[in-house]
C-alpha positions in Angstrom: -19.8 -128.0 -142.1 -23.7 -128.9 -141.6 -24.3 -131.4 -139.1 -27.6 -133.1 -138.1 -28.3 -134.5 -134.6 -30.8 -137.2 -133.9 -32.7 -137.0 -131.2 -34.7 -139.4 -128.8 -37.1 -138.4 -126.2 -37.0 -141.3 -123.4 -38.1 -141.8 -120.3 -35.8 -141.2 -117.1 -34.7 -144.3 -116.1 -35.8 -143.6 -112.5 -39.0 -143.3 -113.4 -41.9 -146.1 -112.2 -43.0 -147.8 -115.9 -46.4 -149.2 -116.0 -48.8 -150.1 -119.4 -52.2 -149.7 -120.2 -54.7 -151.1 -122.9 -54.1 -154.6 -121.9 -50.3 -154.7 -121.4 -50.1 -153.1 -125.3 -49.5 -149.5 -124.6 -46.4 -147.7 -122.5 -48.4 -145.5 -120.2 -46.7 -142.1 -120.2 -49.0 -140.7 -117.1 -46.7 -139.0 -114.7 -43.4 -140.2 -116.5 -40.2 -137.6 -116.5 -38.5 -137.7 -120.4 -34.9 -136.8 -121.1 -32.5 -136.7 -123.8 -31.7 -140.0 -124.5 -27.9 -140.5 -123.2 -26.4 -141.8 -126.2 -27.7 -139.1 -128.7 -26.8 -136.6 -125.5 -23.1 -137.6 -126.1 -23.8 -137.0 -129.9 -25.0 -133.8 -129.3 -22.1 -132.5 -127.4 -19.7 -133.5 -129.7 -21.5 -132.0 -132.1 -21.3 -128.4 -130.3 -17.4 -129.4 -129.9 -17.1 -129.4 -133.9 -19.6 -126.3 -134.0 -17.2 -124.5 -132.0 -13.9 -125.8 -133.6 -14.9 -125.6 -137.4 -17.9 -123.0 -137.3 -20.4 -125.8 -138.0 -24.0 -125.7 -138.0 -25.9 -127.9 -135.7 -29.6 -129.1 -136.3 -31.2 -131.5 -134.0 -34.4 -133.5 -134.9 -36.6 -135.8 -133.6 -39.7 -137.6 -134.6 -42.3 -136.8 -132.4 -45.6 -135.1 -130.8 -45.8 -131.7 -129.5 -45.2 -132.9 -125.6 -41.3 -133.3 -127.2 -40.5 -129.5 -127.5 -39.4 -128.6 -124.1 -36.8 -131.1 -124.9 -35.9 -129.8 -128.0 -35.5 -126.3 -126.2 -33.1 -128.0 -123.9 -30.9 -129.3 -127.2 -31.3 -125.5 -128.3 -30.0 -124.3 -125.2 -27.1 -126.7 -125.1 -26.0 -125.2 -128.5 -27.6 -126.4 -131.4 -28.9 -123.7 -134.1 -32.1 -125.0 -135.1 -34.7 -127.8 -134.1 -36.6 -129.6 -136.1 -39.7 -131.9 -134.9 -41.3 -134.5 -137.4 -44.9 -134.3 -136.2 -46.1 -137.8 -135.8 -46.1 -140.5 -133.0 -42.8 -142.6 -133.8 -44.1 -146.2 -134.5 -41.0 -148.4 -135.0 -37.4 -147.6 -136.0 -38.2 -148.2 -139.6 -40.9 -145.9 -139.6 -38.7 -143.1 -137.7 -35.8 -143.9 -140.1 -38.3 -143.3 -143.4 -39.1 -139.9 -141.6 -35.7 -138.7 -141.0 -34.5 -140.1 -144.8 -37.3 -137.7 -146.1 -36.0 -134.7 -144.4 -32.3 -135.6 -145.1 -32.9 -136.0 -148.9 -34.0 -132.4 -148.9 -31.5 -130.8 -146.6 -27.8 -131.6 -147.3 -25.8 -133.1 -144.2 -22.3 -133.7 -143.9 -22.6 -135.3 -141.0 -25.5 -137.4 -139.1 -25.2 -138.3 -135.6 -27.7 -140.2 -133.7 -27.0 -142.7 -130.8 -26.0 -146.2 -130.6 -29.5 -147.4 -129.4 -32.1 -145.4 -126.9 -32.4 -146.7 -123.4 -36.4 -147.4 -123.4 -36.8 -149.9 -126.7 -32.9 -150.5 -127.3 -33.4 -151.6 -130.6 -30.2 -149.9 -132.2 -31.7 -149.5 -135.5 -32.0 -146.1 -136.5 -28.9 -144.9 -137.7 -28.1 -148.0 -139.5 -31.4 -148.2 -141.5 -30.9 -144.5 -142.3 -27.4 -144.8 -143.7 -28.6 -147.5 -145.8 -31.5 -145.3 -146.8 -29.0 -142.5 -147.8 -26.6 -144.9 -149.0 -23.9 -143.5 -146.9 -20.9 -144.8 -144.7 -22.1 -145.9 -141.3 -19.9 -146.2 -138.0 -21.8 -147.9 -135.3 -20.6 -147.9 -131.5 -18.4 -144.8 -132.3 -15.9 -143.7 -129.0 -14.1 -141.0 -131.0 -14.8 -138.9 -134.2 -12.1 -136.4 -135.5 -12.7 -134.1 -139.0 -10.1 -132.7 -141.0 -11.7 -130.7 -144.0 -13.8 -133.3 -145.9 -11.8 -136.4 -143.8 -13.2 -138.3 -140.9 -11.1 -140.2 -138.4 -13.6 -142.6 -136.0 -13.1 -145.1 -133.6 -15.6 -147.8 -132.5 -15.8 -150.5 -130.1 -15.6 -154.2 -131.3 -15.3 -157.5 -129.5 -11.6 -157.6 -127.8 -10.8 -154.3 -129.1 -11.3 -150.9 -130.7 -11.4 -150.3 -134.8 -10.0 -147.3 -136.0 -11.7 -146.4 -139.5 -11.2 -143.4 -142.1 -13.8 -141.9 -144.6 -14.6 -139.1 -146.5 -17.8 -136.8 -145.7 -20.8 -137.3 -145.9 -21.2 -139.8 -142.8 -23.5 -141.6 -140.4 -22.3 -142.5 -136.9 -24.1 -144.2 -134.0 -22.4 -142.3 -131.2 -22.3 -143.8 -127.2 -20.2 -142.8 -124.3 -16.4 -142.4 -124.9 -17.5 -139.9 -128.0 -17.6 -137.7 -124.5 -17.8 -138.4 -121.2 -20.2 -137.6 -118.5 -18.6 -135.1 -117.4 -17.9 -133.3 -120.8 -22.1 -133.2 -121.0 -23.3 -129.5 -121.2 -25.6 -128.2 -118.6 -27.4 -124.9 -119.9 -26.9 -122.0 -118.7 -29.1 -119.1 -118.1 -27.7 -117.1 -121.2 -28.0 -120.5 -123.3 -31.8 -120.9 -122.3 -32.4 -117.2 -123.0 -31.0 -117.7 -126.4 -33.0 -121.0 -126.9 -36.2 -119.0 -126.9 -34.9 -117.0 -129.8 -34.0 -120.0 -132.0 -36.3 -121.9 -134.4 -38.1 -124.5 -134.0 -39.6 -126.1 -136.9 -42.6 -128.4 -137.1 -42.9 -130.3 -140.4 -45.6 -132.7 -141.5 -44.9 -136.8 -141.4 -44.7 -138.6 -144.3 -47.0 -141.1 -142.8 -44.6 -143.8 -142.9 -45.8 -147.2 -142.3 -44.0 -149.4 -139.5 -43.0 -153.0 -140.4 -43.2 -154.5 -136.5 -46.2 -154.5 -134.1 -46.1 -154.7 -130.0 -48.4 -157.7 -129.1 -47.9 -157.4 -125.6 -45.6 -155.7 -122.8 -44.4 -157.6 -119.7 -42.9 -156.3 -116.6 -39.9 -157.9 -115.2 -40.7 -159.9 -112.1 -39.4 -158.8 -108.7 -35.9 -160.0 -107.9 -35.5 -163.0 -105.6 -34.4 -163.1 -102.3 -30.4 -164.2 -102.2 -28.4 -166.7 -100.0 -24.8 -165.3 -98.7 -22.5 -167.9 -98.3 -19.1 -167.5 -96.4 -16.2 -167.4 -98.8 -14.6 -170.3 -96.5 -17.8 -172.7 -97.2 -16.9 -173.9 -100.9 -18.9 -177.1 -100.3 -22.0 -175.2 -99.6 -21.7 -173.2 -102.5 -21.3 -176.0 -105.0 -24.2 -177.7 -103.4 -26.4 -174.6 -103.9 -25.2 -174.0 -107.4 -26.2 -177.7 -107.9 -29.5 -178.0 -106.1 -30.9 -174.6 -106.3 -29.7 -172.6 -108.8 -28.8 -175.5 -111.1 -26.3 -174.3 -113.3 -23.6 -177.3 -112.3 
């Protein structure tokens, strides 16, 4: 089995976010970057399949050379090979086109992406990639079992969980539940040393054209102060909801 895991490099949620160029560009100075959590769930699941089915696991990101330390971490977690498509990702469509070009040349039985990244929260790339490759697609995936060329998946839907089955090849968009946070693999010294010997291939971009344009970023306004109401003072609560919050 040949598996491709798509990795997004995102800011750590503890980072202080700022914008430059008249609020049109994200300022990366002083930002700590990490593996997108939904992608890390997918990578861990892929490593389990590697161990159970002797699968080959490649990872790929669309990004500049600054992404390579994160790719090395993915190799230390257990991936066999890293691929970096050498371009600055412009939007979800451009990323999907770059990935489609790679997947058209390499045969992958299973392509795993995250449901969404925690920076832009677009949730677009895996679905667009599946459409471009004409492959079945399962989003919000929380369970994945492979038996020969047959796959059983579970995904979250409104009000419940849907179980589906299909044959490979398949694209999924994973999230927490595919594995749990306690299952995530922390690279050990042996994995870190082995990662230095594993291939990290840099391939040129196809110069895909983006379909969107950023006009402006806006920071969230500071939180307002709150008023605490005694649980027995229902009349005051109703008055505040009516006169100040204006929700009733």
